[in-house]
N, C-alpha and C positions, 0 to 999 in steps of 0.2 A: 189311710194309714197303716190305723189296724191288719185289716183284712195280709195288706205285703208283710205284714210280722207273723200272722201268726201262719202266713208258710211258709218259717221256717228261713235260717239265716244261709243256711244252701242256695233257695232259689232267689236269695237275695243280691250274692255273692254272680253268681252269675248273671244276672241280668246287668250288675255295674261290668262284669266284664265287657259284654256286648256294647254295651255302648259308646265304653274304652275305645274298644277294636273298630267301632264306624267310626273318631274320631278320627284313628292313628294312620296317616297317608299308607296308600297296599307296601308290598315288602318286594325285595326287586325280584322278578322272577331268575333264577337260577338256570331255571335247566333253560332256558331263554322262547320261551314263549310269544310268537310272536301278537297272538291274542289280545295283549293285557296292551292301553292306553299308557300312549307317548306323553309326561309331560308339559302341561302346556310350558311355552319357551317365555312367557310374560310373567309371568310367572317367578323363574329364576337373572331378572335382567331388571325385576323390580328392588328399588335400592335401599335396607332401611333406615326408616327416620324412625328418629326417636319425639317427632314434636308432630301435629294432627295435616295431614295435604291434602289440600282443596281438589287435588286434581285424579285424586283415587281416594274412596268417599266406602262407605259400607255397604253400599244400595248395590247391585249390580248392570245398574247405566250405567254407574261411577267410574267400575270395574273396566267395562263393556270401555266408556271414555278412556280409562290409562291403556288400557294395549294400541290403544289407537293409535296417542299418544307416542308409545314408543315403535312400533312401529313406522312413522312419521322418523323418527327421531334413527330405527338401522338405517332405512331409504334415505337419509341426507347424508347418512354419514356413509351408504356407502357407493352413493354418485359425487361424493368429497374423495372421496379415496382411489375410483375409478380413472377423475380428472387428474390425478398428481399423481400417476403411474400414468398418465397415456404420455403428458412432459417431460416423465424420470421422475422415479422417485424421488423424494425429498429428505437433504440431509441437516443433523440435524446444526441448530441457529451458533453460526462462529462470526470472530469479527469479519472484518472487510481483510485487512491488509494480509487471511490469515489465506483466504481467497483470489484474490488483485489477481483476475484475468487476462495482463498484460505483463509483460517481463523482470519488471523493480523488481528488489528484492528490498523487504524492509526487515528492518535489525533491530537491539533492543528492547526489543516488548512495542513493537511497528512505532517508536519514535521519530525512528531516521529512517529514510529511504531510499534508496540508489538503486544507480538505474541496469541496465541488462552486462550483462559481461558475456555475453556469448559468444565474442569477436575474439577474446584469447582470455581467455579464463582461465585462471592455477590451480581451483579449485571447482566442477560447475555444484549449480546450486549455494556456491558459500556471497556469492558478491564481487567478489576479488578478482582483476586484472593482471596477466602481466604488463600492462602499461604504466598501473596505479604504482602495482610493485617497486616496476622502475622508481618511476618518483618520489615515494617512499625514496626510494634508498641511497639516491640520486640528495638529497635534504639531509636524513639523519644518519649515512659513512660521514660527510664531510665534517660537520655539527658534531658527531662521537668525538675524532681524532683531533677535535678545536678545543673541547670539553675535559681529553682523558689525558690531554699529551700537553698541551700550549697550554693549559689552563693557568699552569704556577707560571709560569715566565710571565702574560702577560696579568694578571691581578700585580704582583710583584714592580711591572713598569706599566704595562698601559690598561690603568684597567678603563680605563674609560674604551677602548675600542673591546673589552672582554662584557660589560654594560652593554654595550649597541648589539654586538650579536648574541645577547641573550635576548634581551627585547624582540631582535629580526626575528632567531628564531621561537621564540612564542609564536608571534601571529604569523608567519608563515604555520607552525602547523596549522594554526585559529582555522588559519580563514580557506587551508586545506581543507580540513575536517569539516568544516560548515558548508562550502562548494558539491565536496563527493556527498554528503549528506542531509545537506537539504531539497526541500520543492520545488525544482526550474521552474513549476508551472502547469502544472498537470493541469488537463481539460479533461474528466471523466465521460467516459466514455459513456452511449447510450443505455446499457445495464447494469452500469454501476449510478443513472442517478436513477434506472424506474427500481431500482430496487432498496435504494435510500429514499428516497424520496425529496429531493433536493430541489427537484426544479423550480419550486417558486425561489429558493435560495441563490440556484443558478443565474436567474433570470432579472434575480434583483442588483447582485454585483455586479453580470457583464452588460448587462444594462438590453439582450435579449434572449428570449427563447433556447436554448443550443439546441434541442427537440428539432425545431423543425415546421414546420406545418404536417399536420396529417401521419403515417406510413410509413417508412421506408418498402420501396417495393426490390430491394435490392436489383436494379437496374441503371448502370450506371449513368446514362445520360436522358431515361427520366425522375431521379434520388437529385440529378446537379441544379433540372428547372424546377420541380415543385416540391421538397422538401426549403429553402431560401428564399425565402421572402423577398420579393422585387426592390423593396426600398434598399434593403440588407447586399445584394449580388451589386448592387450599383458598389455599394460601399468598399467591395473587396471583399466581404465576406462569403466564403465556400460550403460545399458539401463535404464531408472525408465519411471513404467512403468504408474504411476500416472501423471509426471508434464512432461510427451513423449520429454525427449531429454535424450542424455549422461550426465553420469555428473562424474565429478574428483574423484579418486581410496579416496583419504581421504572427498568427500561429501557423504552424507546420507542424505535420508527422513524421515523426522523429521514429523511425527502423527499427534500431537497435532497443529504443525499450517501450518501442511500441506502443508513443503513445501520441497527442496530440498539446503541445506547451506551448503556454504564451512569448509572443515578443523570440520564435525560437533561433534563439544565433548559430546554436555545434551543438553537436554530441563527439565529445569532447577526451579519450578511452581512457588515458593520463591519472583527469580525474574520476575516470567511470564513473559518470554525469551525465544529461545535459546540460549547456548554458540555456538562460531561460532570463525568465522574467524577474524571476524573482529569489537570484542566486548568481546575476548575473555580473553586482556588484563586490558576494564573494571574490569570484572567479578575479575579477581584475582590482580586488585587494592580495590574491594573491598573488597574480605573477607581478603583482609592486614590489611586496616584500619575499619574495622567495630573488624574485635580480636581487635586492635590497645586500640580502643573505650572501648569495653568489659573491658579490663586490668585497663581501668583507670580508669572509672567513677565506678565501680562496687565496688569497692577497698576505692574508697573516699567516696560512699553514706555508705559503713558501716563506715568509721573511725568516718565523720560526726557524725553518730546517735548514738554507741554503744562505742564510745571510754569514760572515764569518766574524762579525765585532766581538768581542770577547766578555758584547753580556750577556751572550744567550751559553750563562753554562751550564745550561743545558744538551747542548749538542754534541756535544764531545760524550758527554755516555747514550747516546744514540747507534748503533750498532748501522754501518750503512749500508746493508741490507733494508732494516726499514726503513730508513730516510724516502730510498728509491721507491719501492711501495707505495708509502701513503703519495708520496709522489704524483706516481704512475695514477692512485684511483685518485690526487687533486685534480689531473691531468684528467680523468677522463667525466668526473666530476663539469666542469667548463666550456664543455663542449657542447652538454644541454642547455647547459646558462645564457650561452653565447646563444642556445634555437628561441629558448624560452624570451630570450632577451629583444632579439626576431619579434618574437607573436607580441609580448608588452605594448613593442614600440608599433607594429597595425595593430589593434586597437584602440590606441589612442590613434590612431586617424578613424576608423572607424565611428567615433565619441563623437569624433571634432563632425564628422560627416552624418554626424544623425541616423547611421545605419547595422544593421545585425552582418556577419557573418556572410549568411544565406543568402540577404537580398546584395551585396556589392561580388562574392561570387556569382551568382544568377542573374546579373545584372535587370535589376528590378525596378521599371521607374515610379515613383512613391505616387500611391494613392495625395491629393490634394489633400491638404489641411493631416493626412497621416505624420507628417515627420512636425509635428509639432513637437507628439509625444517624443523624449528623448529616451537614450540606449541607455544610460546612468545614472541620472538623478528622479527616472520615473517612481513613484510611488509602486512598495514591491507588488502588496494588495492584499486578501485576504488568503490562505489555501482551499482551495475551490472541492476539492472531498474531504470526508471527516473514515479515516483510515480505523478509526474503531465502530462503526457501527455495525450493527447486529444483523447478518442476511445471510442467508439459507441457498446452497449450492443444488442442485438438483442432477442426477448420473450424465444427463448431455451438457453438461457443465455450465449449465442458465444458471443468474444470479435471481432467485423471487425476494422481495419483500419477506422477516417476518411475523 
């Protein structure tokens, strides 16, 4: 130390600068000299942690183990990215109802489900069809005329008719909304079952595994014989080639909604939904209430506009042209009401026979013990899918679990 002090401050300063230059990293080569070594890649990827890391020590051996673990992590991530790119780029996690693979429309944030509207869409993608709008028009127009024009007279003279029309109108609209916007009993297809991991739940609810045996080979004859267990095939269970699932005997695939539906009755464009196990009673309630509403409203309007009694004080205040227009609208509403009454009587017959519309039209012979399940009073059962589950959708349209 005494010799370094004797050497003078200049020598000491030069030695200090030399030591600092050895500890600092080399400056970047601005000329682009290729002889300079590239920085080690693992030094750029190792995260800095405030706590001591057991995998990266101070010794060169520990540093080597850290570089090997970083290389292994990079290779595993590369293999994962290559496997995901081979099956299509994965999208962001989304709710199932936003990437639903069939033609159903979900509204109100996925809380309500409607059928496909491709047979007669008003505006594509909105879930409304012309037939469904026609149903609402035949209900709202006569009822609106009754409540706006005839209400004061019936409130004064026949309040009972007014109360009956009010109750029937509210009941009809409620049942129509329930029929239009409720799950008819959709059996989720194979991709949805695998993406939401609900195989065990469906097996417990349905009493069998809807995925069948093994993996489908997408050949009709082979899948029909190989995917359905023998004991289920003898009881009427069949393989759906579109949904790639085993469906129960009374279930059927609806081409308008592109789903298999439990105890499928028919697809009704006037309610814009399938009619099946979970909304059949709503459909019967709608047809019953709308027939009663038509029987109450239309004669009441005819009585109000055509009666010659002096008690109809408001009759003289209405222009003849307006009266004719109202009568024509009431007649137009009476025609679909008569047709709906015939449909209601037909379904009463089906209920008494324990058959669905498709079973009756196709002339299917009931399987032994199958008709013990009624069409109207049987339990609705739970919904078989969770539209709020998180899934991923690839560029190829495949659904994958999150």
